[in-house]
N, C-alpha and C positions, 0 to 999 in steps of 0.2 A: 688543249681546253682544260683547266682548273678547275677539278669537281670537289675538292676538298672543304666540306663544309666550313662557314663563318660563325662562331658563335659570339654574343654578347658577354663581358665581362668584369665585373665590381667586385673590387678588390675590398670593400670594404671599409668598417672601422675595427678599433680594436685592436683582437688579434685575427684580424678579416686576412691585411695582407703575410701574415707569414704562412696562417694557412694554405694561401692562398698561390703561395710560391712552390710550397711542399705537393698538393695538388698536379699544379702544373708538370713538377718533376717526373711524378709518378706518370701523370698521364705521357711524358716524353718519351720514359722508360718503355712502357710497355707497347709504342707505337701507336699512337691515337691519332688520328687523320682528322684534324683540325685543325682551325685559325680562331684569333679573337680578335675582336674590337672589344678596346678597351673602355670602358667608361668612367666618371666619377658621380654617382648616388653618395645619398647617406648623409652624416654629421655635419660636410662640408657647406653642402648642399641647403640644408639645413638652417644653419648659421648666416646664409648668403639672402634669405632671404625666400626660400622656395619651399611654403610651408608642409610638401610634401614629401621631402628632400629628396627630389628631382626638379634638375632645369625644363624647361621646354624643348631647347634643342639638344635634348636627349634620347628624345623619344621618337624620332625617327631610325637611331642607332636601332634601337631596341628592338621595335616593330620589321628592318628590314632581315635580320637574321633571325630566324627558326630556333634558335635557341637561347640560354641567356643561364650562364652560372653565376652565380649571387651568392657570394659571401656574407657573411653575419655585418649590419651598420646599429650605427648608434643611433638613437632618438633623443634630441637633449632636453630636458625636464622642463615642464612649463613652457609657456610658449605659443601654447594651442596649433600644436605640431600635430599633422595626423600619419596616421600609419601608410607606409611607405609601402610596407606587403601587400597591403590590401588597395592600395591605389593602384599596383602595379598589375593586380589580380583580376580588379573589375575591370580597369582601361584595355586589359588584352585579353578579356575571357577568357581568363583562367577559372573554369570550370570545375576541373578535377584536384584535390590534392591527393596525392599518394605515400602515404607512409608505411613503410616494413617496418617492423620490430621483433626481431627473434632475438633468441638466446645463445649466445657464444657460450656456456658454460663445458669445462669448469674454467675457463682463461679469461674471462671478468664473471664473478658470480652472481647466479639467477638462480632463483627459488623453483623455478619453472624449465627445468632444460629440455624440453621437449618444446618449447613455445615458437611459434613461426606463421606470425600472421601479417597480415597487411591490410589498412585502415584506408576506403579508398571516402574521399570525402567533399560532400557539392562544398562550391569555394567562393560563390559571390550572395546566394541569396538569404532567405534565413532572416535574423534579426541583423546579423551584420550591414544589410542595407545601411543601417543608421539614421533611421528616418524616426526619428523621436519627438513630443511636444510635450508642455505642461501646458495643461488644459485647464485645469482650474489649482489653486492656491493648496489644494490637499492629493491632485491625482496628476502624477505623469503617465504616460502610456509611448511606445516600441510597438512600429509594427512588423509583424513576423510576416515575409514576401515569399510564399511559393510559387516556382508557379511550372505548369506542366510540361513547358519545354525543360528547362532546370533538371527536373525531377527524369525525367525519356534518358537523358543526355549522362546522367550521373548514374544513374544505375543502369542501361548498357555499357557504357565504359566499366563498371565493375565487372559487368559480366565479361565482357571481352579481355578483358586484365587479366581474368580467372582463367580464363581457357587459353591464352597465351603463353601463361607461366607456368602451365601446369597445376591447377591450383583445382581443389574439387565443389569447395562451398562456399557461398556467399549467403552471409548473414544480414537482413536491411533490420537496423534500430531506430524505431521514432516512441514517439509518446499520442500514437492514433487514437488510443480509450481516451483522451481527455480532450484532443485538438485534433477533433474530428477530421476538417476541412481542410488544414495545412500539412501537417503531419499524416491526416487520412489519406490525402493527397499523393504523397510520397510513397505510402506503403499500398494505396493500390496500381499504380504504374509498376513497381518493385513486381507485383504479382504478377500482372497484365505480362512486363517481359521476362520474367522466369518464366514464364510459357516456351521463351521461342530455343531454352537452353536447356534441352531436356536431356544433355550429357552432365550436367552439373548439378547436385545439391543446394536449394533454398530455402530459407525460412527468413520467418520474421519474430523478432523480440521486442517486450518496451524496454526503451531504454533506460530504465532505474534499475530492473530488474539482470538487462543485460549488460549495465555496466558492472554489477556486480559480481558475477559471473567471468567477466574478461578478467576482473582483479584477482577475482580467487581463484584460475580455472584457463588461464589464457590457451593452452594447447587445444582447448576444445574451437577453439575458429581459426579459420584457414583469412576468407576477404570477409572483414565488414563493408557493408556501404551506408551512410546517416548522410543526415542534415550538416549543414556547417557551425552550427554552436558544437551540436552533441559529439559530430567528430574532432571537433579542436580540444574539446573534454578527452576524449577516448584513447586521441592519438599520444598525449601526454600520460594518460595511467599505462597506458602499452608501453611507449619509451621508457618511464623511469620504470617499470617491473621488469625490463626486460636486463637490465643492469646496468645503466647507461644513455642518459639524453646524449654525451659525448658523442656516441658510435652513431646516432640515427642521420639519415638523408631523410630530404623532402622533393618530391617533384609538384610542380603545380601545372599541369600540363593544358593546351588549346588547342584549339583548331589551327592556328597560324602560328604562333609563339610557344614556346611551352620556360617555362624557370624552373632552375635545381638549387640547392641549397642544403646546408646544414640547418638540425630541428634549434640545435641553440646560439645564445645569443652571442655578442659581439664581446666578454669578456674583459673591458678595458684595464680593469687591476692588475693581470695578470700581460696586457701586452707588451711585447719588444722584450720578454725575456725567453723565449723558446723554449718555452713551456706545455704550449696547447697541444692538444690534442689535431688535428688535422683530417679525422676519419669521418666524423660529420660531416663533411663537404666533399671528401673524397667519395661517400656513399649515392652521394645527391651527384657528381660528375661518373659515376656509373650506372648510376640511373640515366642519366644524359646520352654516354654512347650506347646504352641497350637503346633510348628513345631515337636516335638515329640511325637503328640499325648496326650499329658497330659493334656484335655480340659477343665475337669473340674477344675485345678488347676489352670489354666491358669483364666478362669471364676470368679473362688472364688476370686484369688487375685486382676481381674481389680476390683469385686462387692466392695470389701473392700478399695481400692483405691477413687471409685467415691465418698462413702459413706463418706471418710476420709473428700475429698474435699466438699463435699453438706455442712456437719457439719463444713466450717469454720475455719478447722486446715491446717494452709498453713503457707510453708512458705518465706522466704521474698520476692521470688522473685515475687510473686502472691496474697502476704499480702493487704488488704488494711481496715484499721481501717472501713471503711462504709459498708464492707462488709464480712469479714472477724472476724470471735470469738475467735480465739487462734494463734498467731504467736509460731510456732516452728522452732527447728534449724533442721538439716539431722538426728541425731538418736533420736529427739522427733517426728521426722515426718513417720519413721519407725515402732517408738512404737507404735503409731497411728493405721497406716494400717494394724501391724501386731493384735493388740487389736481387730481387727472391721471384723477377719474373720467369713466370713459366713451373713452379713448385705449384703443388698442392697440396693442400689439408691432407694431414692421415686421421685426426681424430674428426674433428669436424668435416660437416655435409659440404665438398667442394661444392662452388658455384654451379648453373648450369641456365646458358640463357638462348639456349638450342630454343627456334619459335619464336621467340618472345616480342619479335615486333609488333606494335600495336596500330593499325593504321584508324588516325584517330577521328576523321572524317565519315564514318561508316556507325557513329553513334548519332548521327543528325537526327532531328524531332522531326516525327509525322504530323504535321498541321491536321486539326479537326474542329469540326462545328457545328454546338448543338444550338437549338431555337434558346431563345433565352426572353424570358416575361418578366416584367417588373411586379410585382405584388405588394409591397409596402415601401416603408421606410422605417431608418431607425432615429432616431433624434436624441442626439447627446448634450443634456443640460447642464450648467454649472448653475445650482440649486442650494439654499442653505438656509432660507427662509424660515424661523419659529427652530422649532425643535427635529426639524428634518422630519415630518411626519411625512409619511407616504402617501397618506391618502390627503392630505391637503393639496400635493402636488398633483396627484390624479386627479381632482375636482377642478380643479383650475386648467387641466390640462385638455377634459372633456368639454368644456366650456370653452375653450375657443380651437379645437379641432374642428367642428363645425361638422362637413361632411365626413370626414375622418373618424374611425372606430378606435379610441387609445386600448392595444389588447395588453400590455404589460409594461409594467416601469420595473427595471433591474437596477440593483447598486453592487458593486464588483461583481456582477454577471449571477448575485443570488436574484430571483422573483420576490419583490417587496411589494408591487400593488399588480391586479389584488392581492387578499386574502393574506398579504405578509405575516412574519410571525414577530410577534417584539422583541424578540431577541437578535434581530438580526443585525449589524452594524451596518449603520447607514456614511458614508463619505459627502461630499458635495457634488460629487458627478455622476451623473442618474442618463439611462439607457431609458428611450420611450419607445414603444415598439406600437406603429402608426399602421394601419390596415383601411383599404377603403372602406365605406360603410356600404358602396354598393356598386357594382360595374368594374371597368380597369380602372387602372391609374398609369399615369402621364409626367413624364419630370414636372410639367406645368403646374400640376395639380399638387404634388409637394411643394415646389417654388410659394403658391400660397398658401399653401400650408406652415410653413416658416416663416413668411411676411404676418399671417395672423400671430402664432406664436410673437415674434418680436414683437406686435403692436401689445400684447397682452403682458409684454413684460418678463419673458423668459429669455435667459442670456445664452442662444445654441451656439455650440463650440464644435459640431461636430454634428455632419449627418454620413450614413451610412444606406445606400439602397438594395434592397432586400428581391433577391430576382430566384429564382428557378430555371435551371438549363434544364433542357429536358423533360426527364420524370424526376430527377436532382434538385432538392432542396439548397441552395446555396449560400446559407447561412445558418449559425448556431440556433438553438432554443435557448433560454432562460433556463438555470437550474433553478427547480421547480416550477417548471412552467407547462 
């Protein structure tokens, strides 16, 4: 019976086919036990009319194989094309993006020779849900969606990753001092789950100062876990200060399928010239092998790559006459790494993947239930009558509300009624908080309120129900409330 795992392979666009060939040569030289199903995605599929760069008949191949090695692709300019990476991540539930960033100084210049960190980024939620609306002539919105299941999976994965890879500390970064319900949920879950890992250190940092500390002292971090947008930004910062984005690989991990790739793009301007560095895709392939449990092969490849780097055999992007011994192209670099299988670096720390196999099923969400009580409703209006005086709006809403009590009006989150400040700038987008005058409130009561507001001539553009979950208020207060 053949137990060799099968991976989906996409050679990509631009330099993708060249670096893929180089990586496959190195995998073969290392004795990797893997076979490939090749698919076509990217530019050719975009131009064939598939707006996400992938045709419907390609999905079954990707879904049947547990791993997917993807070279960089090119997205044509214009035309309303969607991100292929985001489509794949969200369709296949690839919830964790894992990006190691480390220094290879002095062989690749880096101001932080002790840097060796990993960023674990939530990969599906947050602002990347892409739910946006224009609600008034002056105001647009985007929904930031954070779920408890998503938080639990990514935070637990970060701790499991740290434990499996011999790391010592996990740092959470959020903006929970401002976004108390979304980022607040993420940091709360982090604190809860950290208690399950007493063998690992943990701490929380506000994302703005945390980003500054990462840029100034990356050697102080070990594993960072964070939300989608913050992780995207932090990963690029870390890759840049490590010395070269071209050396970085990325894993997108799911319970059923996981995708591995280079961090960099398809670089069509140098395609076909045999000068591209295959190291980023090779780093992704090493992550893939570790994910499969082929730890000795992953270790063998990385140590051969480190030895090649140490011996000064460099591609053009990292070549420097003062410290490099030989400038090689894509094919020459693959040949050099292949010839060094079994070697270990002498200066750089050798790779070790002992015990690094991680069981993704162990990060499952634990369902919970709290009593949910409806307390009121926020009604959002498009209103720009007269000089946009909040008192005029408040008077009209009080008259239309009848059985409801208008508690406050905010504009861009700042309370402007009652007792607002005249200096506060007001646009045409108003949040009006209604609470019942007495007794309990039902959805039927909210529908009746909206009917009354509509009859009074108000343009309701959105509502958000106000809930309490157990002893927790499930909505934010207005600034100044």
